N, C-alpha and C positions, 0 to 999 in steps of 0.2 A: 611127586614121586622122587625118592632118593635112591641112588645107586652108588656102589663102591666097586673098585677094581682091585685085583691082586697085582703083585709085581709082574711087570711085563716079562715074558719068557726070554726075550733077547737080553735084558738086563741080568736075568738070573744066570744065563749062560756065561756072561762076562764076569760075574762075581768071583768064581774060583780062580780065574786067571789074574784078576785084579789083586786078590788077596795073596796069591802066590808070588806075584811080582813085587808086591809091597814087602812081604816077608824076606824075600831074597835080597832086595836092595838094602833093607834095614840091617840084615845080618852082615852084609859087606861093610856097612857103616860101623857096626859094632866092632868088627875086627880092626878096622882102621883106627877107631877112637881108642881102643884098648892100647894099641901100640903107641899111638901119638901121646896120649895123656901120660902114660908111664914114662916115656922117653923125655917129654917136656918137663915134667915135675922133677924127675931125678936130675937131669942136666941143669935145670933151673936152680935147684938147691946147690949143686956142686959148683956152678959157675957164678952164683950170687946174682942171678937175674930175676927181679921181681916180675918183669914183663913176661918172661918165658914161663914162670910158675903160673901167672894169671892165665896165659894161653892154655897151659896144661889143664887147669881147673875148668876152663871153658870146654875143652875136649872131653873132660870127665862128665860135665853136665850133658854133653851130647850122648854119652854112653847111657846115662839114666834115661834121657829122652827117647833113645832107640827102644829101650825096653817098654816104655810107655806106649810107643807106637805099636809094637808087637802085641801088647795086651789089648789095645783098642781094636786092632784088626781082628783078633780072635773073637772078641765079644760082639763086635758090630755085625759079624756074619750070622749070628744066631737068628733063627726064624722067629716070627711073632709068637708070643705065648700069652697066657692069661694076664700077666702083669704088663706086657708091652705089646699092645695090639698092632702097633705100626712097625714093629721090629726094633732093632737095637742100633740103628745107624747113628744115633746121637752119642754113642760112645766115642765116635771120632771127634765130635765137637768138644766133649768133655776132655779128651786127651789133648786136644789143641789148647784148651784152657790150662791144663797142667803144664804143658810145654812152655806156654807163655809165662806162667808164674815161676817156673824153674829158671828161665832165662832172666826174668826180672830180678829174682833173688840173687842169682850169681852176679849180675851186673852191679847191683848195689854193693855187694860185698867187695868186688874189685875196686870200685870207686873209693870206698872207705879206706881200704888198705893202701891204695896209691896216695891218697891225701895225707895219711899218716907219714908215709915216706917223704913226701914233699915238704912236710913241716920240719924235717931234720935233714937238710941237703948235705951237710958235712958227713953224715953217716952213710951216704950212698956209696957202695964200693964199685970198683971197676970190674965189669963182667969178663968172663973168659971167652976167648974167640969161639970155642966150641958151641956156645949158645947161639951164635949167629948162624952157623951151619945147620943146627937143628931147626931154628926158626924158618930158614929158607926151605928146608926139606918139608916141614909141616905145611908151609904155604902151597907148595906144589901138590902135595897129597890131598889137601882139603879142596883145592880148586878142581882137581880131577874127580873127587868124590861128589862134589856139588853138581858137576855137569852130568855125571852118570845118574844120580838120583833124580835130577830134574827131568831128564829124558824119560825115565821110567814113570814119574809122576804124571807127565803130560800124556803118555801113552795110555795109562789106565785111568786117567781123570780122577786123581785122588788129591783133594785139598790138604789132607793131613800129610801126605807124602811131599807135597809141594812145600808145606811149612817146614818139614824136616830137612828138605833139600836146601832151602834158604837159610836154615840154621847152619848147615855146613858151609854155605857161602859166607855167612857172617864170620865163621871161623877162619876162612881164607883171608878175608879182609883184616881180621884181627891179627893174623900171623904176619901180614904185610906190615902193619903198624908196629908190631913187636920187632920185626927184623930191622926196621928203620930206627927204632929206639935203641936196640942193642948196638947197631952200627954207630949211632951217635955217641953212645957211651964209650965205645972202643976208641973213638976219635977224640975223646977228651971232654965230652959233654955228659957227665954222669946223670944229670937231671932227666935226660931223654928216656932213660929206662922206666922210671916210675910214671913219667908223662905218658909213655906208650901204654903202660898198664891202665892208667886212668882213661885214656881214649877207648881202649878195648872194653872197659867196664861200661862206659856210656853207650857204646854201640850195642853191646849185649842187652843192656837195660831197655834201650829204645825199642829194639826188636821184640823183646819180651812183652813190653807194654802193648805193642801192635797186635801180637797174637792173642794176648789176653782180652783185649777190647773186642776183637772180631769174634772170638769164641763166645764171649758174653752175649753179643748181639744174636748170634745163631741160636744159642740156648734159650733166648727169650723171643723166639718165633720171628726172627727177621725175615722179611719177604725176599723172594728171588730178585735178581737185578732187573733193571728196566728192559734190557734187551731180551732176557728170557721170558718175561711176562708178555712183551709185545709179540714174540714168536708164538707163544702158546695161544694167545688171543687170536692171532691170525689163522692158525690151524683150526681153532674152534669155529670161527665165523665162516670158514671156507667149507665146512662139512655140509653136504647136501641135506636140506631139511631144517637147518638151523637158520631162523630168521633174524636172530640177534642174540645178544648175551649181555649180562650185567653181573655185578657183585663177584668178579673174579678175584679170589684171594689166594695167596701162596705163603708158605713158610718153609724154611730150610730144616732138613733133618739129615745130618751128616752131609754127604755130597748130593743127596737127593732132594726132591721138592714134594711137599704135600700141597694139594690145591683143591679148591671147590669153586663151582660156578653155577649160575642160574642160566639155563638155556630158554630162549623164546621159540616156541614151536607152534605150528598151526593147531588151534584148539579143536578143529573139526576132525583131526586125525584120531584113530583108535588108540587105546592105551598101548597096544602091542606095537603099533607104528611109532608112537612117540618113544617108547622104550628102545626100539631098534636104533633110532636116531641118536639117542643118548649113548647107547653102547658103542656105536661107530665113532662118536666124538671122543669117548674115553680111549678106545683102541688107538686112534690116530695120535692123540696127545701123548700117550704113554709110550708109543713106539718111536716117536720122533724127538722126545725130550726126556731129560733125567727126572721124570715124575714118578714117584713111588706109588702114589694113590691119588685118584681124582674123584671127588664127590660131586655128583651132578644132580641138580634140582631142575625139573622141567616146569616152566611157566607157560600155560596155554595162552595164546593170543588170538584175537578175532581178526580175520582178514576182511577187508571191505568186499561186499558182494557186488558183482558187476550189475549195473543197472540195465534194464531192458531198453532197447532202442525205441525211439518214438516212431509210431506208425507213419508210413509215407502217405501222401494224398491218394495215390493209386490204391493202396490197401484199404483206406477208409472208403473209397468209392465202391470197392467190391463188397464192403460190408453193407 
């Protein structure tokens, strides 16, 4: 017997709030990044700071990433259709892959540009002091943005929003490096500005690779983590009527989990009784875990029959 479940009503109720919170926080990020990227690139060019220009380009990549997130949220909320029987949650995984690739490309570009500058140290100019104040202001703005976005991501349990929040944190870290590099340049160490740009590029590239690698794993049916699998298995085996289980398999789809399992149920029960045990197992798992769908197969097992007690001597005498 094979059974499937639809999305749990509790999760369906949370979805609009989750999407609205994601859109709202992402639009906040859009506004912040528009202002920062414009200010950093313009002041970076006017003050001759390669590090500040690199940081501005990083902020610009965030702006593109924010629109990728908005697009993913819009599509991932679509209901299952003829072409996507399990829904569209993997749009989030695909968006994370795009985010990672974007970060990786931006990071490589920054590194190449900084290396070219370092090969001609005599041509590195002294930056204007305005660049330092802009870098410090960007540092504060990005750290505040990171803390805001991470709080929203943890509240709505969105891995995509977590990725975007840490993208903002990488910006804050890069702005710190840029501020140090510009400060060193102003103190008479001109190499520190392109060195700061190089460090920013390496940070961005490393984070991009991490997001790309994780998204690739999720898109190739990576299983849920060990803690989630153990918790799901515990709830399955604790269901009344379930004598055992085997072949529990999971795979990620967006922030949700698709799972299937074989239940061991008393073979002497009726089909209706076995079906009710399977239904109760599915209801429990989907209510307590981020499981989008649970496919249950029932395996009947034979229980040992109790043996009749040997007759007592008194009973034999009566016979």
